[in-house]
N, C-alpha and C positions, 0 to 999 in steps of 0.2 A: 217601318216608316221610310218613305222615299227620301233620297238625298236632295239637298237644295241645289238647284241648277245654278252653278256659279263658276266663273273662271277666276274668282278671287283667290289668289294664293299669296302668302306672305313668305318670301323665300321659296325654297323648293320642297319643304316637308310639312307645311301647314295647310290644312284643308278645312272647309266649313261644311257642316251638315247639321240636321236637327238633333236636339238632345234625345237620347234614348234612355230607357229605364235603367240599363246597366251602367249609365254614366253617373247616376246619383251619388254613389259612394265616393267617387272621385271629386265631385263638386263640393263635398263637405270639407275638402282640404283647403278651400279658399278662405281668405280672411273674414269675409262676410258671408254667412250661410243662413239657410232657412231649413225648416223641417222637411222630412221626406214627403209629407202630404202636400206641401207647397209645390215641389217639383213634379210630383205625380199629376197634380191638377193642371200643370202647364202642358202635359202631353195630350190633353183633351181638346176637342174642337173649340175654336175661338181664341186659341193662343198661338203664338209664333215663337219658335226657339231656334237659336243658332249656337252650335258648339264649335270652338276652334280646337282642332286635333293635331297633335304633333307626335309622330312615332307611336301612334295608338293611344296616347294619353290626352285627356281633356285639359287644356291649358287656359281656356277662357269660355265664357258663356254670355249670351245676351237673350233676353226674353221680353216679349211684348204681348199685349192683348187688345181687343177692342175696348176703347176707352169708355168708362162709366163716367159721364160728365156730371159735374155738380150743377146746382141751380144757377150759380154765377156764370159758369161756362155755357150753359144752355142759353142763357139770355144773351151772352156775347156772341155765341154762334148764330143766334137768330138775327142779330144786327149785321153780322158779316156774311155768313153763308152756311147753309145746311149741307154737310158732307159726311163721309165716313172717316172716323178718326181712330187712332190707336194710341196706346200708352206703353211707354217703356217701363217694364217691371224691374229688371235687373240687368246690370252690365258689370262683369267682373273678370279679372285676369289673375291667374295664379302668381303669387309673389315673385317667384324666380323667373317669370317671363315678362315682367313689366318693363316699361321704357323701351319697347321694341316695336311699337306701332300696332300691336295686336288689338288694343282697345279701340283704336280708330278704325281698324279693319272690321272688327265686330260691329261697331256702330253703323258703319256704312252698309254692312251686309244685312243687319236686321231692318234697316230703313228700306233696303231694296226688297226684302221679303214681304214686309207689310204693304208696300206699294204695289208689288206685282201679284202676290198671292191673295192678300187681303183686300186689294183694291182700295186701300186707305189713302186719303188725301193729305194726312198730316200725322205726326207722332209727337206726343207730349210727354213730359216727365216733371218730377219735382226733385229739387236738390237743396240741401241746407244752404242758407244764405252765407254762413261762415265758411263754407267749403269753397274758397276762392279758386282753388286748382280745378275742381270739378266744374264750377260755373264757367271758367275760362275755356275748359276743354269743350263743353257743349256749345258755347257761343262760337268757338273756332270752327265748329262743324255745322254752322248754319242755324242753330237754335236762337230764338229771340224770347225775351221775357214778356209774359202776359201780365203777371201781377206778383205781389208778395203775399203769402198766406201765413198768418200769424199762428204760432203754436201748432204747426202742422205735424211735426214729428214728436214722439215721446220716446227718448232713448235713455235707458238706465235712470228712470224717474226724473229726467230733465226734459223740458219742453224747448223745441227749436223752431224758428221760422224757416220757411222754404220759399224759393222762387219757383213759380210755375212757368216752365219753358215749353215752347212749341217749335216744330220745324215743319214747314210745308214741303212736300216731297217732290214737287215740280212746279214750274212757273204757271202751268195751266191751272193747277189746283190752288195756287196762292190767291187769296181773296183780292180782287181788284175793286176797291171801294171808291165810291163817289165822294167828293169833298163833304157833302152833307152827312153821308154814312160815317165817314172818318171822324167828323166833329161829334156826332151822336155817340159813337163808340168811345171816344176819348172822354167825353163828359160822363158816360156811364161808368167807366173805369175809375174816374176821379171820385164819383159819388160813392161807389162801393168801397174804395180805399178809405175815405173819410168815415163812412159808416162803420167799417171794421175797426178803425182806430178808436172811435168814440164809444163803441159798445164792447170793447175788448176787456174781458175779466179773466185774469189768470185762473185756470182750473185748480192749481195747487192752493192758491189763496182761498178760494171758495171751499175746498175740501177741508182746509185747516180751520176755517171759521166754523164750518158745520161740526167738525169734531169737537172744538172747544165748547160750542153751545150744548152739544149732547152731554159733555162732561159736567156742565153746570146744572142740567135738568135733574130734578129729584127722581129717585128710583122708587 
């Protein structure tokens, strides 16, 4: 796999390149990990990967893919502009290398890669609403909030809401909306938010009720 064209260096011994198959065992040392099949899939076409390397060791990774847009996003995209989009899958730094600017450098590099090699006009992601540090981190790097998605994550049998964030990768690709389009888009987001709130039914409550009903049914 070819190296990423980049002059981006953090200090004198950190370089960026695509993730390689041999890197996967090292990536499992990170606090948040996925199975081997997840990382092997990232090596296929349609995905973008960046590994931060220091003295031959993987100390951070960032991965992205072409975004699979939901119905809501498709509708919003139609109101704004139809373009090529990407989605940030993972961004992580090894515990002993945190607080050194590596996460920021990885985020900037993956944005550069999807813009240049993927010719993507934006990159989106989801983050837990309770994770204020992560929300502040992404907003500091130019991401803006599209909406709040209820019960987006299920972690250890607990459901969490998420913010859907997006970053436009240059001023040319940033949607320039007329006042009418802006008004329609804002109205659409408001309607979707109200609809999501009114029709929101916790999946755990539904499953519990279903279980209790089944217990009461005669066998």
